[in-house]
Phi, psi and omega in degrees: 000144178193182179088204186283129178223151184222156172226160190210146171207135176052038178079006176253128183244134177243130178237142177237158177235106181296334181285343183244053177073016181066022184283159174278120184258344178208139173219108189217149170243114187064237180260000183270117180266133181275320188269155174283153186255174179292337180294335180280318179207118186295341181252323185251093183205163178062207180238129184234185182220137176230170166260150183241146011274161178295336178298344176290335185223350175074234178207141002284172179299154180302126184301319183298336181260322189268316194219348178285160182300144174251145169287145187228143174229111185239140178187136179064236184252024179221144173235124180245127183228136183233130181270173176280158177293144173267118188302315185287320180282332184071029185232149174231146183239136171244136177243129176241115182248124185217162173284132174254094186290327180298322181261357183057052179205210183231141174254123176249106181258124180250128177242126178258122182255129173273111185262013182247180179263011180234155177295147176231138181240127180196175173233153176280152189212112176260128184240111184244124185255133178235159181295156176300147186110173177084187187228122179252136184202158179199157182299132188291123169249259178224148178267144173255215178284176176124144186263352178283121184285130173244142178256136179259117179207147176054037177074018181220158169264141186230144168229113179258120182266094177242186182301320180295319179296315183300322183291340181262353183278127174287163184301326180269007169078174178227158184223148173240144179240133184206159167252124180283191183241328185221024171073042172208157179219130187231158176217131178243127178194150176060026180081003179246151175245120180249122180236131172255125180247139182205167180287130179303134179243113179293159186307319184291348179254009181269154181296147180298132180076006182236192181205162178300318178235130176229133179240124180238139179221138171222182183294349185255330184197170174240139176254128174256105189245135175230143178233145178268189183290144176278114188216158177269131178256124181292160178305135179061018178252180180211161174227149181238153181211136186237137172241130178260130180256132179229133179232127178220157169290142176292125182302147177302135178093347178275123183282128176263086181204156178305130178089006181285107179295328179295320181293318176301314182296322179297313177296316180302322185280345182290132174082003180267000000 
């Protein structure tokens, strides 16, 4: 079995393509699509997974992890996909995408397998691309390096992609690095609120040269990136990390603008 497969809850549908690295290719409520498509960029679209730090592999991302076909086992409310081992990294990735009925969302569990006889150290890294525009925000912790400007207001860091922002973005984009405060990253656009929830990672447990939360923007798309703990995987062992995705309509009366305390409270309450 292979190719595009989907699961759904409360009118929100998530689709993955096992032939394209097991990436999430669509996340939509009704006719409103949350993710950027292949028509925008044939290589960088939807939501993918990498190992961190990037200095381990440079660019482009390892094909076996990012874009080569995954073997797939689908049934009921879960889709399990496993990639081929990457010879240089000595790692193999399994993705399990399932309906989370308790939270009314989706659980994306990533397992990194060490297929060698030596210890391997890395962090999990989810990279989710959305169309340009909208408002990206997360609870304010601390900012690291990076040239993408974030504004701190109402206890959160904000990135508003408007016309002025677009005119200042170079073709190869800008990035911000940060540590969040309560383990979530959100994006509001098209009347929908998209929240990614994950276990908080303190600065001392983040991969070298990387961060728990990274926001990248170029003229074609915005990346909402989250990373898990930087840890050593014993020979022939594995580690797992889960991100929960939640999509809701923005409640009537909630302002979608930088510094909106109501919007922060709305995102904060999802999935709890």
